[in-house]
PDB file of N, CA, C and O in Angstrom:
ATOM      1  N   UNK A   1      92.727 149.002 110.507  1.00  0.00           N
ATOM      2  CA  UNK A   1      91.970 149.762 109.522  1.00  0.00           C
ATOM      3  C   UNK A   1      92.924 150.270 108.450  1.00  0.00           C
ATOM      4  O   UNK A   1      94.078 150.603 108.720  1.00  0.00           O
ATOM      5  N   UNK A   2      92.418 150.317 107.256  1.00  0.00           N
ATOM      6  CA  UNK A   2      93.277 150.799 106.188  1.00  0.00           C
ATOM      7  C   UNK A   2      92.736 152.094 105.616  1.00  0.00           C
ATOM      8  O   UNK A   2      91.697 152.602 106.039  1.00  0.00           O
ATOM      9  N   UNK A   3      93.457 152.604 104.660  1.00  0.00           N
ATOM     10  CA  UNK A   3      93.096 153.834 103.960  1.00  0.00           C
ATOM     11  C   UNK A   3      93.165 155.075 104.843  1.00  0.00           C
ATOM     12  O   UNK A   3      92.525 156.079 104.532  1.00  0.00           O
ATOM     13  N   UNK A   4      93.915 155.031 105.923  1.00  0.00           N
ATOM     14  CA  UNK A   4      94.122 156.208 106.744  1.00  0.00           C
ATOM     15  C   UNK A   4      93.038 156.497 107.762  1.00  0.00           C
ATOM     16  O   UNK A   4      93.092 157.524 108.438  1.00  0.00           O
ATOM     17  N   UNK A   5      92.059 155.621 107.889  1.00  0.00           N
ATOM     18  CA  UNK A   5      90.960 155.866 108.823  1.00  0.00           C
ATOM     19  C   UNK A   5      91.479 155.904 110.268  1.00  0.00           C
ATOM     20  O   UNK A   5      91.052 156.741 111.063  1.00  0.00           O
ATOM     21  N   UNK A   6      92.391 155.004 110.598  1.00  0.00           N
ATOM     22  CA  UNK A   6      92.924 154.974 111.960  1.00  0.00           C
ATOM     23  C   UNK A   6      93.661 156.268 112.282  1.00  0.00           C
ATOM     24  O   UNK A   6      93.539 156.792 113.390  1.00  0.00           O
ATOM     25  N   UNK A   7      94.422 156.786 111.326  1.00  0.00           N
ATOM     26  CA  UNK A   7      95.137 158.041 111.545  1.00  0.00           C
ATOM     27  C   UNK A   7      94.158 159.203 111.695  1.00  0.00           C
ATOM     28  O   UNK A   7      94.391 160.111 112.493  1.00  0.00           O
ATOM     29  N   UNK A   8      93.075 159.178 110.940  1.00  0.00           N
ATOM     30  CA  UNK A   8      92.065 160.232 111.063  1.00  0.00           C
ATOM     31  C   UNK A   8      91.394 160.205 112.436  1.00  0.00           C
ATOM     32  O   UNK A   8      91.204 161.247 113.062  1.00  0.00           O
ATOM     33  N   UNK A   9      91.041 159.016 112.893  1.00  0.00           N
ATOM     34  CA  UNK A   9      90.387 158.885 114.196  1.00  0.00           C
ATOM     35  C   UNK A   9      91.347 159.288 115.310  1.00  0.00           C
ATOM     36  O   UNK A   9      90.977 160.040 116.212  1.00  0.00           O
ATOM     37  N   UNK A  10      92.578 158.787 115.249  1.00  0.00           N
ATOM     38  CA  UNK A  10      93.570 159.126 116.278  1.00  0.00           C
ATOM     39  C   UNK A  10      93.869 160.622 116.254  1.00  0.00           C
ATOM     40  O   UNK A  10      94.009 161.243 117.307  1.00  0.00           O
ATOM     41  N   UNK A  11      93.966 161.193 115.078  1.00  0.00           N
ATOM     42  CA  UNK A  11      94.233 162.625 114.963  1.00  0.00           C
ATOM     43  C   UNK A  11      93.113 163.470 115.535  1.00  0.00           C
ATOM     44  O   UNK A  11      93.365 164.455 116.229  1.00  0.00           O
ATOM     45  N   UNK A  12      91.874 163.088 115.249  1.00  0.00           N
ATOM     46  CA  UNK A  12      90.734 163.844 115.766  1.00  0.00           C
ATOM     47  C   UNK A  12      90.672 163.773 117.286  1.00  0.00           C
ATOM     48  O   UNK A  12      90.437 164.783 117.950  1.00  0.00           O
ATOM     49  N   UNK A  13      90.883 162.582 117.836  1.00  0.00           N
ATOM     50  CA  UNK A  13      90.862 162.437 119.297  1.00  0.00           C
ATOM     51  C   UNK A  13      92.002 163.215 119.957  1.00  0.00           C
ATOM     52  O   UNK A  13      91.802 163.876 120.976  1.00  0.00           O
ATOM     53  N   UNK A  14      93.184 163.133 119.375  1.00  0.00           N
ATOM     54  CA  UNK A  14      94.332 163.848 119.925  1.00  0.00           C
ATOM     55  C   UNK A  14      94.113 165.355 119.852  1.00  0.00           C
ATOM     56  O   UNK A  14      94.477 166.087 120.773  1.00  0.00           O
ATOM     57  N   UNK A  15      93.526 165.807 118.767  1.00  0.00           N
ATOM     58  CA  UNK A  15      93.242 167.229 118.610  1.00  0.00           C
ATOM     59  C   UNK A  15      92.250 167.720 119.663  1.00  0.00           C
ATOM     60  O   UNK A  15      92.455 168.777 120.259  1.00  0.00           O
ATOM     61  N   UNK A  16      91.197 166.975 119.893  1.00  0.00           N
ATOM     62  CA  UNK A  16      90.180 167.378 120.879  1.00  0.00           C
ATOM     63  C   UNK A  16      90.756 167.369 122.290  1.00  0.00           C
ATOM     64  O   UNK A  16      90.553 168.318 123.047  1.00  0.00           O
ATOM     65  N   UNK A  17      91.469 166.309 122.646  1.00  0.00           N
ATOM     66  CA  UNK A  17      92.064 166.225 123.981  1.00  0.00           C
ATOM     67  C   UNK A  17      93.077 167.353 124.173  1.00  0.00           C
ATOM     68  O   UNK A  17      93.119 167.984 125.230  1.00  0.00           O
ATOM     69  N   UNK A  18      93.889 167.602 123.149  1.00  0.00           N
ATOM     70  CA  UNK A  18      94.868 168.682 123.227  1.00  0.00           C
ATOM     71  C   UNK A  18      94.210 170.042 123.395  1.00  0.00           C
ATOM     72  O   UNK A  18      94.706 170.887 124.141  1.00  0.00           O
ATOM     73  N   UNK A  19      93.103 170.253 122.709  1.00  0.00           N
ATOM     74  CA  UNK A  19      92.385 171.524 122.840  1.00  0.00           C
ATOM     75  C   UNK A  19      91.849 171.703 124.252  1.00  0.00           C
ATOM     76  O   UNK A  19      91.912 172.800 124.807  1.00  0.00           O
ATOM     77  N   UNK A  20      91.324 170.638 124.834  1.00  0.00           N
ATOM     78  CA  UNK A  20      90.821 170.710 126.211  1.00  0.00           C
ATOM     79  C   UNK A  20      91.958 171.022 127.174  1.00  0.00           C
ATOM     80  O   UNK A  20      91.820 171.880 128.046  1.00  0.00           O
ATOM     81  N   UNK A  21      93.084 170.327 127.016  1.00  0.00           N
ATOM     82  CA  UNK A  21      94.237 170.578 127.891  1.00  0.00           C
ATOM     83  C   UNK A  21      94.747 172.009 127.738  1.00  0.00           C
ATOM     84  O   UNK A  21      95.103 172.656 128.723  1.00  0.00           O
ATOM     85  N   UNK A  22      94.779 172.499 126.500  1.00  0.00           N
ATOM     86  CA  UNK A  22      95.233 173.867 126.268  1.00  0.00           C
ATOM     87  C   UNK A  22      94.315 174.864 126.960  1.00  0.00           C
ATOM     88  O   UNK A  22      94.777 175.793 127.622  1.00  0.00           O
ATOM     89  N   UNK A  23      93.025 174.666 126.804  1.00  0.00           N
ATOM     90  CA  UNK A  23      92.070 175.583 127.431  1.00  0.00           C
ATOM     91  C   UNK A  23      92.102 175.483 128.951  1.00  0.00           C
ATOM     92  O   UNK A  23      91.918 176.491 129.633  1.00  0.00           O
ATOM     93  N   UNK A  24      92.330 174.302 129.491  1.00  0.00           N
ATOM     94  CA  UNK A  24      92.472 174.171 130.934  1.00  0.00           C
ATOM     95  C   UNK A  24      93.736 174.873 131.407  1.00  0.00           C
ATOM     96  O   UNK A  24      93.717 175.581 132.414  1.00  0.00           O
ATOM     97  N   UNK A  25      94.816 174.681 130.696  1.00  0.00           N
ATOM     98  CA  UNK A  25      96.067 175.333 131.062  1.00  0.00           C
ATOM     99  C   UNK A  25      95.976 176.842 130.978  1.00  0.00           C
ATOM    100  O   UNK A  25      96.632 177.548 131.744  1.00  0.00           O
ATOM    101  N   UNK A  26      95.167 177.348 130.051  1.00  0.00           N
ATOM    102  CA  UNK A  26      94.977 178.787 129.904  1.00  0.00           C
ATOM    103  C   UNK A  26      93.992 179.350 130.933  1.00  0.00           C
ATOM    104  O   UNK A  26      93.857 180.567 131.066  1.00  0.00           O
ATOM    105  N   UNK A  27      93.310 178.467 131.656  1.00  0.00           N
ATOM    106  CA  UNK A  27      92.363 178.917 132.675  1.00  0.00           C
ATOM    107  C   UNK A  27      90.959 179.147 132.150  1.00  0.00           C
ATOM    108  O   UNK A  27      90.119 179.696 132.864  1.00  0.00           O
ATOM    109  N   UNK A  28      90.681 178.737 130.910  1.00  0.00           N
ATOM    110  CA  UNK A  28      89.342 178.914 130.338  1.00  0.00           C
ATOM    111  C   UNK A  28      88.379 177.896 130.939  1.00  0.00           C
ATOM    112  O   UNK A  28      87.268 178.247 131.336  1.00  0.00           O
ATOM    113  N   UNK A  29      88.809 176.627 131.008  1.00  0.00           N
ATOM    114  CA  UNK A  29      88.021 175.586 131.660  1.00  0.00           C
ATOM    115  C   UNK A  29      88.500 175.493 133.105  1.00  0.00           C
ATOM    116  O   UNK A  29      89.694 175.339 133.362  1.00  0.00           O
ATOM    117  N   UNK A  30      87.576 175.587 134.033  1.00  0.00           N
ATOM    118  CA  UNK A  30      87.945 175.562 135.454  1.00  0.00           C
ATOM    119  C   UNK A  30      87.496 174.262 136.097  1.00  0.00           C
ATOM    120  O   UNK A  30      86.821 173.445 135.470  1.00  0.00           O
ATOM    121  N   UNK A  31      87.876 174.080 137.346  1.00  0.00           N
ATOM    122  CA  UNK A  31      87.439 172.924 138.117  1.00  0.00           C
ATOM    123  C   UNK A  31      88.378 171.739 138.037  1.00  0.00           C
ATOM    124  O   UNK A  31      87.977 170.608 138.313  1.00  0.00           O
ATOM    125  N   UNK A  32      89.603 171.980 137.668  1.00  0.00           N
ATOM    126  CA  UNK A  32      90.572 170.907 137.538  1.00  0.00           C
ATOM    127  C   UNK A  32      91.902 171.371 138.124  1.00  0.00           C
ATOM    128  O   UNK A  32      92.210 172.563 138.089  1.00  0.00           O
ATOM    129  N   UNK A  33      92.691 170.444 138.660  1.00  0.00           N
ATOM    130  CA  UNK A  33      94.033 170.835 139.125  1.00  0.00           C
ATOM    131  C   UNK A  33      94.915 171.333 137.968  1.00  0.00           C
ATOM    132  O   UNK A  33      95.945 171.965 138.204  1.00  0.00           O
ATOM    133  N   UNK A  34      94.516 171.053 136.731  1.00  0.00           N
ATOM    134  CA  UNK A  34      95.275 171.494 135.562  1.00  0.00           C
ATOM    135  C   UNK A  34      94.979 172.954 135.214  1.00  0.00           C
ATOM    136  O   UNK A  34      95.700 173.551 134.416  1.00  0.00           O
ATOM    137  N   UNK A  35      93.937 173.532 135.796  1.00  0.00           N
ATOM    138  CA  UNK A  35      93.509 174.879 135.467  1.00  0.00           C
ATOM    139  C   UNK A  35      94.597 175.897 135.802  1.00  0.00           C
ATOM    140  O   UNK A  35      95.109 175.938 136.921  1.00  0.00           O
ATOM    141  N   UNK A  36      94.931 176.700 134.825  1.00  0.00           N
ATOM    142  CA  UNK A  36      95.888 177.776 135.027  1.00  0.00           C
ATOM    143  C   UNK A  36      97.348 177.333 135.081  1.00  0.00           C
ATOM    144  O   UNK A  36      98.213 178.129 135.448  1.00  0.00           O
ATOM    145  N   UNK A  37      97.638 176.100 134.730  1.00  0.00           N
ATOM    146  CA  UNK A  37      99.009 175.586 134.768  1.00  0.00           C
ATOM    147  C   UNK A  37      99.648 175.722 133.390  1.00  0.00           C
ATOM    148  O   UNK A  37      99.139 175.183 132.407  1.00  0.00           O
ATOM    149  N   UNK A  38     100.771 176.450 133.322  1.00  0.00           N
ATOM    150  CA  UNK A  38     101.458 176.650 132.044  1.00  0.00           C
ATOM    151  C   UNK A  38     101.921 175.331 131.440  1.00  0.00           C
ATOM    152  O   UNK A  38     101.967 175.181 130.219  1.00  0.00           O
ATOM    153  N   UNK A  39     102.260 174.390 132.288  1.00  0.00           N
ATOM    154  CA  UNK A  39     102.713 173.077 131.824  1.00  0.00           C
ATOM    155  C   UNK A  39     101.637 172.424 130.954  1.00  0.00           C
ATOM    156  O   UNK A  39     101.949 171.891 129.889  1.00  0.00           O
ATOM    157  N   UNK A  40     100.383 172.459 131.390  1.00  0.00           N
ATOM    158  CA  UNK A  40      99.303 171.826 130.645  1.00  0.00           C
ATOM    159  C   UNK A  40      98.936 172.607 129.395  1.00  0.00           C
ATOM    160  O   UNK A  40      98.450 172.036 128.419  1.00  0.00           O
ATOM    161  N   UNK A  41      99.168 173.908 129.425  1.00  0.00           N
ATOM    162  CA  UNK A  41      98.977 174.707 128.221  1.00  0.00           C
ATOM    163  C   UNK A  41      99.958 174.247 127.145  1.00  0.00           C
ATOM    164  O   UNK A  41      99.573 174.059 125.991  1.00  0.00           O
ATOM    165  N   UNK A  42     101.220 174.066 127.520  1.00  0.00           N
ATOM    166  CA  UNK A  42     102.245 173.628 126.563  1.00  0.00           C
ATOM    167  C   UNK A  42     101.998 172.202 126.095  1.00  0.00           C
ATOM    168  O   UNK A  42     102.132 171.909 124.907  1.00  0.00           O
ATOM    169  N   UNK A  43     101.643 171.316 127.009  1.00  0.00           N
ATOM    170  CA  UNK A  43     101.354 169.933 126.630  1.00  0.00           C
ATOM    171  C   UNK A  43     100.150 169.895 125.687  1.00  0.00           C
ATOM    172  O   UNK A  43     100.146 169.141 124.714  1.00  0.00           O
ATOM    173  N   UNK A  44      99.148 170.690 125.967  1.00  0.00           N
ATOM    174  CA  UNK A  44      97.969 170.754 125.107  1.00  0.00           C
ATOM    175  C   UNK A  44      98.301 171.247 123.710  1.00  0.00           C
ATOM    176  O   UNK A  44      97.805 170.703 122.724  1.00  0.00           O
ATOM    177  N   UNK A  45      99.136 172.271 123.620  1.00  0.00           N
ATOM    178  CA  UNK A  45      99.534 172.759 122.304  1.00  0.00           C
ATOM    179  C   UNK A  45     100.289 171.697 121.524  1.00  0.00           C
ATOM    180  O   UNK A  45     100.082 171.540 120.321  1.00  0.00           O
ATOM    181  N   UNK A  46     101.161 170.973 122.201  1.00  0.00           N
ATOM    182  CA  UNK A  46     101.894 169.895 121.538  1.00  0.00           C
ATOM    183  C   UNK A  46     100.932 168.810 121.040  1.00  0.00           C
ATOM    184  O   UNK A  46     101.105 168.278 119.943  1.00  0.00           O
ATOM    185  N   UNK A  47      99.929 168.488 121.843  1.00  0.00           N
ATOM    186  CA  UNK A  47      98.949 167.484 121.446  1.00  0.00           C
ATOM    187  C   UNK A  47      98.113 167.969 120.262  1.00  0.00           C
ATOM    188  O   UNK A  47      97.790 167.187 119.368  1.00  0.00           O
ATOM    189  N   UNK A  48      97.765 169.243 120.252  1.00  0.00           N
ATOM    190  CA  UNK A  48      97.017 169.806 119.121  1.00  0.00           C
ATOM    191  C   UNK A  48      97.834 169.687 117.842  1.00  0.00           C
ATOM    192  O   UNK A  48      97.311 169.291 116.801  1.00  0.00           O
ATOM    193  N   UNK A  49      99.107 170.027 117.919  1.00  0.00           N
ATOM    194  CA  UNK A  49      99.974 169.920 116.738  1.00  0.00           C
ATOM    195  C   UNK A  49     100.115 168.470 116.280  1.00  0.00           C
ATOM    196  O   UNK A  49     100.110 168.191 115.081  1.00  0.00           O
ATOM    197  N   UNK A  50     100.240 167.554 117.232  1.00  0.00           N
ATOM    198  CA  UNK A  50     100.329 166.132 116.879  1.00  0.00           C
ATOM    199  C   UNK A  50      99.024 165.664 116.233  1.00  0.00           C
ATOM    200  O   UNK A  50      99.052 164.888 115.278  1.00  0.00           O
ATOM    201  N   UNK A  51      97.894 166.125 116.740  1.00  0.00           N
ATOM    202  CA  UNK A  51      96.604 165.772 116.157  1.00  0.00           C
ATOM    203  C   UNK A  51      96.464 166.280 114.737  1.00  0.00           C
ATOM    204  O   UNK A  51      95.944 165.579 113.868  1.00  0.00           O
ATOM    205  N   UNK A  52      96.925 167.497 114.500  1.00  0.00           N
ATOM    206  CA  UNK A  52      96.874 168.054 113.148  1.00  0.00           C
ATOM    207  C   UNK A  52      97.755 167.232 112.211  1.00  0.00           C
ATOM    208  O   UNK A  52      97.370 166.954 111.076  1.00  0.00           O
ATOM    209  N   UNK A  53      98.938 166.843 112.690  1.00  0.00           N
ATOM    210  CA  UNK A  53      99.840 166.021 111.873  1.00  0.00           C
ATOM    211  C   UNK A  53      99.205 164.672 111.541  1.00  0.00           C
ATOM    212  O   UNK A  53      99.284 164.211 110.403  1.00  0.00           O
ATOM    213  N   UNK A  54      98.579 164.043 112.527  1.00  0.00           N
ATOM    214  CA  UNK A  54      97.919 162.761 112.284  1.00  0.00           C
ATOM    215  C   UNK A  54      96.759 162.907 111.300  1.00  0.00           C
ATOM    216  O   UNK A  54      96.554 162.042 110.449  1.00  0.00           O
ATOM    217  N   UNK A  55      96.011 163.982 111.414  1.00  0.00           N
ATOM    218  CA  UNK A  55      94.932 164.218 110.456  1.00  0.00           C
ATOM    219  C   UNK A  55      95.493 164.375 109.042  1.00  0.00           C
ATOM    220  O   UNK A  55      94.915 163.876 108.077  1.00  0.00           O
ATOM    221  N   UNK A  56      96.615 165.068 108.934  1.00  0.00           N
ATOM    222  CA  UNK A  56      97.248 165.223 107.627  1.00  0.00           C
ATOM    223  C   UNK A  56      97.674 163.889 107.039  1.00  0.00           C
ATOM    224  O   UNK A  56      97.498 163.645 105.846  1.00  0.00           O
ATOM    225  N   UNK A  57      98.235 163.025 107.879  1.00  0.00           N
ATOM    226  CA  UNK A  57      98.632 161.683 107.425  1.00  0.00           C
ATOM    227  C   UNK A  57      97.409 160.905 106.958  1.00  0.00           C
ATOM    228  O   UNK A  57      97.441 160.256 105.913  1.00  0.00           O
ATOM    229  N   UNK A  58      96.348 160.970 107.723  1.00  0.00           N
ATOM    230  CA  UNK A  58      95.127 160.251 107.356  1.00  0.00           C
ATOM    231  C   UNK A  58      94.536 160.733 106.052  1.00  0.00           C
ATOM    232  O   UNK A  58      94.092 159.930 105.231  1.00  0.00           O
ATOM    233  N   UNK A  59      94.526 162.046 105.855  1.00  0.00           N
ATOM    234  CA  UNK A  59      93.982 162.610 104.613  1.00  0.00           C
ATOM    235  C   UNK A  59      94.835 162.178 103.422  1.00  0.00           C
ATOM    236  O   UNK A  59      94.305 161.817 102.372  1.00  0.00           O
ATOM    237  N   UNK A  60      96.151 162.218 103.590  1.00  0.00           N
ATOM    238  CA  UNK A  60      97.039 161.808 102.489  1.00  0.00           C
ATOM    239  C   UNK A  60      96.853 160.333 102.146  1.00  0.00           C
ATOM    240  O   UNK A  60      96.823 159.959 100.974  1.00  0.00           O
ATOM    241  N   UNK A  61      96.730 159.500 103.176  1.00  0.00           N
ATOM    242  CA  UNK A  61      96.542 158.068 102.916  1.00  0.00           C
ATOM    243  C   UNK A  61      95.217 157.808 102.216  1.00  0.00           C
ATOM    244  O   UNK A  61      95.146 156.971 101.316  1.00  0.00           O
ATOM    245  N   UNK A  62      94.173 158.513 102.618  1.00  0.00           N
ATOM    246  CA  UNK A  62      92.872 158.323 101.975  1.00  0.00           C
ATOM    247  C   UNK A  62      92.923 158.781 100.527  1.00  0.00           C
ATOM    248  O   UNK A  62      92.360 158.131  99.646  1.00  0.00           O
ATOM    249  N   UNK A  63      93.598 159.900 100.278  1.00  0.00           N
ATOM    250  CA  UNK A  63      93.714 160.413  98.914  1.00  0.00           C
ATOM    251  C   UNK A  63      94.517 159.436  98.038  1.00  0.00           C
ATOM    252  O   UNK A  63      94.175 159.196  96.881  1.00  0.00           O
ATOM    253  N   UNK A  64      95.585 158.883  98.615  1.00  0.00           N
ATOM    254  CA  UNK A  64      96.404 157.929  97.858  1.00  0.00           C
ATOM    255  C   UNK A  64      95.614 156.665  97.553  1.00  0.00           C
ATOM    256  O   UNK A  64      95.753 156.093  96.472  1.00  0.00           O
ATOM    257  N   UNK A  65      94.791 156.227  98.491  1.00  0.00           N
ATOM    258  CA  UNK A  65      93.988 155.021  98.280  1.00  0.00           C
ATOM    259  C   UNK A  65      92.936 155.251  97.194  1.00  0.00           C
ATOM    260  O   UNK A  65      92.601 154.319  96.463  1.00  0.00           O
ATOM    261  N   UNK A  66      92.417 156.453  97.075  1.00  0.00           N
ATOM    262  CA  UNK A  66      91.409 156.741  96.061  1.00  0.00           C
ATOM    263  C   UNK A  66      92.016 156.767  94.663  1.00  0.00           C
ATOM    264  O   UNK A  66      91.335 156.475  93.681  1.00  0.00           O
ATOM    265  N   UNK A  67      93.301 157.120  94.575  1.00  0.00           N
ATOM    266  CA  UNK A  67      93.965 157.182  93.267  1.00  0.00           C
ATOM    267  C   UNK A  67      94.253 155.809  92.696  1.00  0.00           C
ATOM    268  O   UNK A  67      94.449 155.663  91.490  1.00  0.00           O
ATOM    269  N   UNK A  68      94.280 154.803  93.553  1.00  0.00           N
ATOM    270  CA  UNK A  68      94.603 153.453  93.100  1.00  0.00           C
ATOM    271  C   UNK A  68      93.507 152.844  92.300  1.00  0.00           C
ATOM    272  O   UNK A  68      93.631 151.706  91.847  1.00  0.00           O
TER     273      UNK A  68
END
């Protein structure tokens, strides 16, 4: 895919998964071995940041493609 669509999709998915992991690590979502684990809280935060970065890349690529 061109024009940054792949980065937008990957960023959105990474952001959502990271948010779930963060909330599980914080103990908000229960019923998982990941619940209440600081490790998963940190991994989730890292995934959220990576998702935000990917979304930024996708937005920039789409904006650059529109200028052409």
